[in-house]
N, C-alpha and C positions, 0 to 999 in steps of 0.2 A: 504494500500500500504506500503511495507517495506521501511524503511528510509535508505538512503545512509549515511554511517558513515565514518568519518576520525578520526584517533587517531594521533594527532601531539604532539610531546614531545621534550623537551630538557633534556638531561641526562649527568651529569658530570662523575659520577662513575659507571653508569650502572644500578643503582637501579630503576630510573624512567623508563628507557628503558624496564626493566623486567616487570613492571606493565603495561606499554603501550602494550607490546606484549600480555599479558594476556587479556587486554580489547579488543584488536583487534580480538583475537581468540574467545572471548565470544560474541562479537557483530557482527562479520563478517566484521569489518571495515578495511579500508586501513590504513597502517602505514606510517607516515612521520616523519623523525628525523629532528628537528630544529638544524642547525649547524651554529655557528658563523664562519665568515671567518678566524678569528685568534683563535686558540685553547686557552683555559684557561690554566694557568700554572699547571704543575703536582705537584709542590712543594706546600704544604698546606699553609704555611705562605704567599707565593706570591699570591696564589689564594685568600686567605682571604683579603689581601690588595686590590687587583684589584676588586674583587666582591663588597666589601664594598664601595669602591670609586664609582663604577658604580651605585650602588643602591642609594647612597646619592645624586648623581648628576642627576639621572634619565636617564642615558645613555643607549641607545639601540644599541648594537654592530651590525655592518653590518653582514648580513647573507649570507651563501652560496646559490647560485641559482642552479637549478630552485626552485621556491616556488610553492606549489600546487595551482591549480585553485579551489577555494572553491564553484564555481557556482553549481556544481553537487552534493554537500553534504548538507544534512538536519541537521545533528548533528555532531558537532566537539568536541571531547574530547581533552582537552589541558592539558598536563602534564609538571610539573616542580618540581625540588627539592625545598624545603623550604630553602632559603638562608637568614639567619639572619632575620627571621620573615616575609619574603615576597617571591614573585616569583623571579626566576633568570632573569637577564637582557635579556638574549637571548630569553626567552619566551615572554618577553615584546616587544622585537623587532618584533617578529612574529605577535603578536596581533596588534601592531601599523600599520602593513602593509595592513590591510583589513578593509572593511566595513562589519560589523557583522549583518546588518539589515536582519531580517527574519531567522536567524540561531539560533539553540539551541546549547548552549555551556555547556559542562560538565567539569569543572576544577578538576584536581586531582593533588595531591602533595605527595612527599615522604619526609621523615624527619628522623633525627637521635635522636628524642626525643622531639622535639619542637611542634609537632602536626601541626594544621592548622595555628595558630597565625593570622597574617594579610594577609596571602596569598590570600584567596578568596576575601576578602574585597578590597584589593589593585587591584587585577586583574579585579574586577567588574568595576572599573573606566575606563578601556580600552574597556569594553564590553557593554557600555551603550545602544547600539542599538540592542543588542542580548537578547534572552531569556536565562538567565543564570540559569542552574539547580543547585541543591545543590552540593557543593564541597565535596570532600573526601580527607583525609590525611591517608597515609599508612606508617608505619615504614619502612625505607629503608632496603631492603634485596636483596641480589644478585639473589635470586630465585623469587622475586616479592612479591606481597601481599598475605596474607593468604586468601585462597579461600573463606572461610566463610565471611570474612570482605568485600572482593571485591564483592561477590555475593549479600550481603545485600545492599551495595551501589547501585549496578546496578539495583537491584529490586526496590529500593526506587525511582530511577529516570526513571523507566519504561522499564528496560531491564531485 
């Protein structure tokens, strides 16, 4: 029986959104953009200060509604930029809203050179009741991940 797939992602600059669109196209999954109620600052130094403060304190920003009903999905891809070695707080807010029991979760991250760092390990803490598939990290590009890299990861996790 085919699995029902959701690709949920938070994207600040559009790089994670590009990869999410690629994953949805390759898996036949539905797309959902995770959006905080208040936008992050456009000015980089202000973003840096706010994001680092949120990460240090474990803050999960309120999210825009409606949130998806996960009951009908078997596999959920979760995308986030790598922000200072971990996932973005908005992605954490999304994860904290659900019971992940019985779900397969495939985390993916975009980065500007930092790779995976602690992103997957930190996210795993919010997904203790899920079957977490191996994570992937893709260099952030406006046109998404390189097809060969994305296809290799999808194949590794069963797509």
